[in-house]
N, C-alpha and C positions, 0 to 999 in steps of 0.2 A: 224127307224134310221139306223139300221145295213144294210138294203138293199141299202139305199142311199149311204152309204160309199162304199159298194161293187161295185155299179154301177159307182161311181166316179173313183175307181181304174181301172175298165175295160175301161172306156172312156179316161183314162189318157195316154194310150199307142197308138202310131201311127199305129203300126202293127195290133193291135186289131181293130182299126177303119177301116183300110183297109180290114180286113177280113169281118167285118160286111158289109161294102160297097159291096164287091164282092158277099156275100151271098144275099144281097138285089137285086143286079142286076141279078145274075144267078139263084136265088131261092134255089138251093141246090148244095152242093159241097162235095167232099171227101177230106181228108187231103192232098193226093198227088197233087190234083189240086191246092190247096192253096199254098203248098210248091213250086211247079214248077212255078206258076204264079207270086208269090211275091219274089221268090229267097230266101226263108227262110228254115231253117232246119226242118226236121220232128219233132224232140223233142220239138223245140220251138213252132211250130204251135200246136202240141198236147197239150202243156201246156196252151197256150192261149185258145184253145177250151175247155179244162177242166175248166178253170176259168170262161169262159162265160157260160158253161153248169151249173156250180154250182150257178151262179147268175141268171139262167133261161132266158138268152138272146138267147141261141141256144138250139135246140132240135135235137135228133138223131133218125134215122131209120136205120134198117139193110137191106141191099140188098145183099143177098148171104154172102160173107165174108167181104163185104165193109160196113163201117159205113158212112152214109150220114148225113151231117149237114145242117140245115136250121134255119132261124130265127123264134123265137116265135113271135106271134103278141102281141105287147105291146105298150102302149101309150108313154112310155119313149123312146123306140127304134124308134118309128115313129117320135118323136120330133127330135131325133138325125139325122135320115135319111133326114128330111127336111132341116136340117142345112148343111149337107154335100152333098146334091144332086148334086151340080155342080162338086164336086170333084169325085163323083162316075164315071162319064163319062170319066175321065182322067185315071182311073185305067187300068192296062194292060189287054190285051185280055187273056181269060182263056186258059191255056195249059191243054187240056183234057188228062185224063188217057187213055192209049190205052188198058189197061187190064180190065177196069171196065165194 
């Protein structure tokens, strides 16, 4: 029951849905790519990613000094992605980090 409540909170925010959509489309992203692409502040994006990590929606890997985020394979996320598939195409083009 607790996981369902946490998932509902994650899916209730438009910015988190956009981040999930971008990760689905791009496979992996760093925080600065998400910030620059969506025009959001780094603290806000980091907070969203922390919440999604705690709920096991995203996973991290380290590449040098960079933390790279990607989606966990999960049936709940797959269901969400099927629902927002048309909207994913409308998300902005990724603004890549030049330093990564």
